[in-house]
C-alpha positions as CSV (number, residue, x, y, z in Angstrom):
1,M,-0.1,0.0,0.2
2,T,1.5,3.6,-1.0
3,D,1.7,6.4,1.3
4,K,-1.1,8.1,-0.4
5,E,-3.5,5.4,-0.1
6,T,-2.6,4.8,3.7
7,Y,-3.4,8.7,4.1
8,E,-6.4,8.5,2.6
9,K,-7.8,5.6,4.5
10,T,-6.3,6.9,8.0
11,P,-9.3,9.3,8.9
12,L,-11.9,6.3,8.4
13,L,-10.0,4.0,10.3
14,N,-9.3,6.2,13.3
15,A,-12.4,8.5,13.2
16,T,-14.7,8.4,16.4
17,A,-18.1,7.6,15.9
18,I,-20.4,10.1,16.7
19,P,-23.6,9.2,18.5
20,V,-27.0,10.3,17.0
21,N,-30.2,10.9,18.8
22,V,-32.9,8.8,17.2
23,V,-36.6,10.1,17.4
24,E,-39.0,7.2,18.1
25,H,-42.8,7.8,18.8
26,G,-42.2,11.3,19.6
27,R,-39.2,10.7,22.3
28,Y,-35.5,10.8,22.1
29,I,-33.3,7.7,22.3
30,D,-29.7,8.2,23.5
31,E,-27.7,5.5,21.4
32,S,-24.5,6.8,22.9
33,S,-24.8,3.7,25.2
34,P,-25.8,0.3,24.1
35,Q,-29.7,-0.4,24.2
36,S,-31.1,-3.7,25.5
37,M,-34.3,-4.9,24.0
38,S,-36.3,-7.8,25.0
39,M,-36.9,-10.5,22.1
40,S,-38.3,-13.2,24.7
41,R,-42.1,-14.4,23.9
42,T,-44.1,-16.8,25.7
43,I,-45.4,-19.9,23.5
44,Q,-48.5,-21.7,25.2
45,A,-49.4,-24.9,23.6
46,E,-52.9,-26.1,24.8
47,A,-53.9,-29.8,24.5
48,A,-56.7,-30.6,22.0
49,T,-60.3,-31.1,23.7
50,I,-63.1,-33.3,22.7
51,E,-64.8,-29.9,21.9
52,D,-62.0,-29.4,18.9
53,F,-63.1,-32.5,17.3
54,M,-66.8,-32.1,17.6
55,D,-66.8,-28.7,16.1
56,E,-65.2,-30.0,13.1
57,A,-67.7,-32.7,12.8
58,R,-71.1,-30.4,12.3
59,D,-72.6,-33.0,10.1
60,G,-72.0,-36.0,12.0
61,L,-69.3,-38.8,12.5
62,M,-68.4,-42.2,10.6
63,I,-67.3,-44.9,12.8
64,R,-65.6,-48.2,11.9
65,E,-65.4,-51.1,14.6
66,R,-62.2,-53.2,14.6
67,V,-62.4,-56.7,13.4
68,Y,-60.6,-59.4,15.4
69,L,-59.5,-62.4,13.8
70,S,-60.2,-64.5,16.8
71,Q,-63.7,-63.3,17.3
72,I,-64.4,-64.4,13.6
73,L,-62.8,-67.8,14.4
74,C,-64.6,-68.3,17.7
75,A,-67.9,-66.4,18.3
76,L,-67.1,-67.1,22.3
77,C,-64.2,-65.0,22.1
78,E,-64.8,-61.1,23.4
79,K,-62.0,-58.7,23.0
80,Q,-61.9,-54.9,24.0
81,T,-63.5,-53.4,21.1
82,Q,-61.8,-50.3,19.4
83,F,-63.5,-47.7,16.9
84,K,-61.9,-45.3,14.5
85,V,-63.9,-42.1,13.8
86,A,-64.0,-39.6,10.9
87,N,-65.8,-36.8,10.1
88,Y,-69.2,-37.3,8.1
89,D,-69.6,-35.4,4.9
90,P,-73.0,-35.7,3.2
91,N,-71.7,-33.8,0.1
92,T,-69.5,-37.0,-0.7
93,T,-70.9,-39.7,1.2
94,P,-73.5,-41.9,-0.7
95,E,-76.7,-42.9,1.3
96,E,-75.6,-46.5,1.6
97,P,-71.9,-46.4,1.8
98,D,-69.7,-49.6,1.6
99,D,-66.9,-50.2,3.8
100,N,-64.5,-48.6,1.2
101,Q,-66.1,-45.3,2.1
102,F,-64.9,-45.6,5.6
103,V,-61.5,-46.7,5.2
104,T,-60.4,-44.0,2.6
105,R,-61.1,-41.1,5.4
106,P,-58.7,-40.0,7.5
107,A,-59.4,-40.9,11.2
108,S,-60.0,-37.9,13.9
109,F,-59.6,-39.8,16.9
110,Q,-60.2,-43.2,18.4
111,V,-62.4,-44.7,21.1
112,R,-61.0,-47.7,23.0
113,E,-62.6,-49.9,25.5
114,K,-61.2,-50.9,28.8
115,S,-63.0,-53.7,30.7
116,E,-62.2,-57.0,32.7
117,C,-62.0,-60.3,30.8
118,F,-64.3,-62.2,33.2
119,Q,-66.8,-59.9,32.6
120,R,-66.3,-59.7,28.8
121,Y,-66.8,-63.3,28.8
122,C,-69.6,-64.0,31.3
123,C,-71.7,-60.7,31.2
124,H,-71.2,-59.8,27.6
125,Q,-73.6,-56.8,26.9
126,M,-74.3,-56.4,30.6
127,R,-70.5,-55.9,31.3
128,T,-68.9,-52.9,33.0
129,L,-66.8,-51.0,30.7
130,E,-65.0,-47.5,30.1
131,L,-64.7,-46.1,26.6
132,G,-61.8,-43.7,26.3
133,V,-61.6,-41.0,23.4
134,F,-58.0,-40.4,22.5
135,P,-56.6,-37.7,20.1
136,V,-55.0,-40.4,18.1
137,G,-55.6,-40.0,14.0
138,G,-54.3,-42.0,11.3
139,T,-56.2,-44.3,9.0
140,M,-59.4,-45.8,9.5
141,M,-58.0,-49.2,8.8
142,T,-56.8,-51.7,11.5
143,M,-53.2,-51.6,11.7
144,G,-52.6,-54.4,14.4
145,E,-52.8,-51.9,17.6
146,K,-52.7,-53.4,20.8
147,S,-56.2,-53.7,22.3
148,G,-57.1,-51.8,25.3
149,W,-56.4,-48.3,26.0
150,P,-52.9,-46.9,24.6
151,D,-49.8,-46.5,26.7
152,G,-48.7,-42.8,27.7
153,I,-51.9,-41.2,26.1
154,E,-54.6,-39.7,28.5
155,P,-58.3,-39.8,27.3
156,I,-60.0,-36.7,26.7
157,L,-63.4,-38.0,27.1
158,I,-64.7,-41.2,29.3
159,M,-67.7,-43.0,28.6
160,E,-68.7,-45.3,31.8
161,K,-71.3,-48.3,31.4
162,P,-71.9,-49.7,34.8
163,F,-73.1,-53.5,35.3
164,K,-76.9,-53.5,35.0
165,C,-78.7,-56.7,34.8
166,P,-82.2,-55.8,32.9
167,I,-84.5,-58.2,34.7
168,L,-88.1,-57.4,34.5
169,C,-90.4,-57.2,37.4
170,C,-93.9,-56.9,36.6
171,C,-93.7,-54.9,33.3
172,Y,-90.9,-52.8,35.1
173,M,-87.1,-52.7,34.6
174,P,-85.5,-51.7,37.9
175,F,-82.0,-51.8,36.6
176,K,-82.0,-49.9,33.2
177,P,-78.9,-50.0,31.1
178,E,-77.1,-46.4,31.0
179,M,-73.8,-45.1,29.8
180,T,-72.6,-41.8,31.5
181,V,-70.2,-39.3,30.0
182,H,-67.7,-37.2,31.6
183,R,-64.3,-35.2,31.0
184,P,-61.5,-36.6,33.4
185,A,-59.7,-34.2,35.6
186,A,-56.1,-33.3,33.9
187,N,-53.5,-30.7,34.6
188,G,-55.0,-29.1,37.6
189,T,-58.4,-29.0,35.5
190,P,-61.3,-30.2,37.2
191,G,-63.3,-32.9,35.6
192,E,-66.9,-32.3,34.0
193,Y,-69.7,-34.3,33.7
194,F,-71.8,-34.0,30.6
195,G,-74.9,-36.3,31.3
196,R,-76.1,-39.8,30.5
197,T,-78.1,-41.9,27.8
198,V,-80.3,-44.2,29.9
199,C,-83.0,-46.9,28.5
200,D,-86.7,-45.5,28.8
201,W,-88.3,-48.8,29.3
202,K,-92.2,-48.7,28.5
203,W,-94.7,-50.8,30.2
204,Y,-96.1,-52.2,26.8
205,N,-92.5,-53.5,25.7
206,C,-93.1,-56.6,27.8
207,C,-95.8,-57.4,24.9
208,W,-94.2,-55.4,22.3
209,P,-90.5,-55.0,22.5
210,Y,-90.1,-53.8,18.8
211,D,-90.2,-50.0,19.6
212,T,-87.6,-49.2,22.4
213,Y,-86.7,-45.9,23.6
214,M,-83.4,-44.4,25.1
215,N,-83.5,-40.9,27.0
216,V,-80.4,-38.5,26.4
217,V,-80.2,-36.1,29.3
218,D,-77.6,-33.5,30.4
219,G,-75.6,-32.9,33.4
220,T,-78.8,-31.2,35.0
221,E,-80.9,-34.4,34.0
222,Q,-82.8,-32.2,31.7
223,L,-84.3,-34.1,28.5
224,Q,-82.3,-33.2,25.3
225,Y,-83.2,-36.0,22.8
226,V,-85.1,-39.3,22.8
227,L,-83.8,-42.1,20.6
228,H,-86.3,-44.3,19.0
229,R,-85.3,-47.7,17.7
230,P,-88.0,-49.3,15.5
231,S,-87.4,-53.1,14.7
232,L,-89.4,-55.7,12.6
233,C,-92.6,-54.5,11.1
234,T,-92.8,-51.4,13.3
235,S,-92.4,-47.9,11.4
236,G,-93.0,-49.4,8.0
237,F,-90.6,-52.5,8.4
238,V,-87.7,-49.7,8.1
239,N,-85.2,-52.0,10.1
240,C,-86.7,-55.4,8.7
241,C,-83.7,-57.6,8.2
242,A,-81.0,-54.7,8.6
243,P,-78.1,-54.3,8.1
244,T,-77.8,-56.7,5.8
245,C,-77.7,-57.1,1.7
246,C,-81.3,-57.0,1.9
247,N,-81.8,-53.9,3.9
248,K,-78.5,-52.2,4.1
249,V,-79.0,-49.7,6.8
250,H,-80.5,-50.1,10.3
251,R,-81.6,-46.7,11.5
252,V,-82.1,-45.1,15.1
253,Y,-84.2,-41.9,14.9
254,I,-83.2,-38.7,17.0
255,L,-86.1,-37.0,18.2
256,D,-86.6,-33.5,19.6
257,P,-88.8,-33.4,23.0
258,R,-89.1,-29.8,22.4
259,N,-90.5,-30.1,19.0
260,N,-93.2,-32.6,19.2
261,M,-91.0,-35.5,18.8
262,K,-89.9,-34.4,15.3
263,I,-86.9,-36.4,13.8
264,V,-83.7,-34.2,13.8
265,G,-81.0,-36.4,13.2
266,E,-80.3,-40.4,12.7
267,M,-77.6,-43.4,13.8
268,Q,-77.2,-45.8,11.2
269,N,-75.5,-49.1,11.3
270,V,-74.6,-49.7,7.9
271,F,-73.9,-52.8,5.8
272,P,-70.4,-52.9,4.8
273,G,-71.0,-54.8,1.5
274,C,-70.7,-58.2,0.4
275,N,-67.0,-58.4,1.1
276,A,-65.0,-60.3,3.9
277,R,-66.3,-57.8,6.4
278,G,-69.7,-58.3,5.4
279,I,-69.9,-61.8,5.4
280,C,-68.0,-62.2,8.6
281,M,-69.9,-59.3,10.5
282,F,-72.6,-61.6,12.5
283,N,-69.5,-63.6,13.8
284,S,-67.0,-60.7,14.6
285,A,-69.9,-58.3,15.4
286,A,-67.9,-55.3,14.1
287,D,-70.0,-52.6,12.7
288,N,-69.9,-49.6,10.7
289,F,-71.8,-46.7,12.1
290,I,-73.1,-43.3,10.9
291,V,-74.1,-40.7,13.1
292,K,-76.3,-37.6,11.7
293,F,-76.3,-34.8,14.0
294,P,-79.2,-32.6,14.5
295,E,-78.8,-29.1,13.0
296,N,-78.0,-26.1,15.1
297,A,-77.0,-28.4,18.1
298,N,-73.7,-27.7,20.0
299,A,-70.7,-29.5,20.7
300,C,-71.9,-30.8,24.3
301,K,-74.9,-32.5,22.6
302,Y,-73.1,-33.9,20.0
303,I,-71.2,-35.7,22.7
304,L,-74.1,-36.7,24.7
305,L,-75.3,-38.6,21.5
306,T,-72.2,-40.7,21.0
307,P,-72.9,-43.2,24.0
308,H,-75.9,-45.0,22.4
309,L,-73.7,-46.7,19.8
310,V,-71.9,-48.9,22.4
311,L,-74.8,-49.5,24.9
312,S,-75.6,-52.9,22.6
313,L,-71.9,-53.8,23.1
């Protein structure tokens, strides 16, 4: 470097930086001293709730029950059942969907049973059980998951069915089947009781058991919906031979007691088709369900309608 070049660069190298006052939002900031600024922020992640899933399923749910090979080979075998649940879309789902319509949809969450082996084999439908709702998605197809509740995941909703023996005493049923629904306590948040679904046994059902009813009540025991299940020749033979290839959809009607028992929704047990699942369904007891929710209902009412599907397990 020549002397001329060194002389020209020296002022730039040795010059003293002069602090400049900067005006920000109408006030002066002295930048002669270092300014510290906080760049930290708090990010809070919240766990998904059952309301989050139900709010996305405004039209309804598609529920696929798991098939166990052991139950197909031996009708006496009784495994802890599992359901995979997807959102129902009336615009893309045909009126009588086959099993392919279920397996091609992504699962939103899963429902899994927890019960004792002795009661499953000896009490069957009358057994005590707990059904946990778990925020586990994936495919609607069975992937060989372990039966029972998954390890390391807490349920976001629990449906409990106590042991009830539906014996009759002079046209009266003292121990009616029922299922309660509650949110378990977690992370310091208290639990919440939503309500229950209970059998509404009529005195004439002793002589005419083909029209049965269930009441859906909320946490204050206020009646929200009535579920009507016709069979055989009732209601115009709507459920005669259903669900089979002869009549593919078995229907349970959701009635609104505040609107003269008007039909506002429907629960369907859908025949999966003339395939391996359909042929073996009577031995495996694995079903495909669709729940069509009432219009303008809220998430809590959606939650209360789901236990009816498992009262017959």
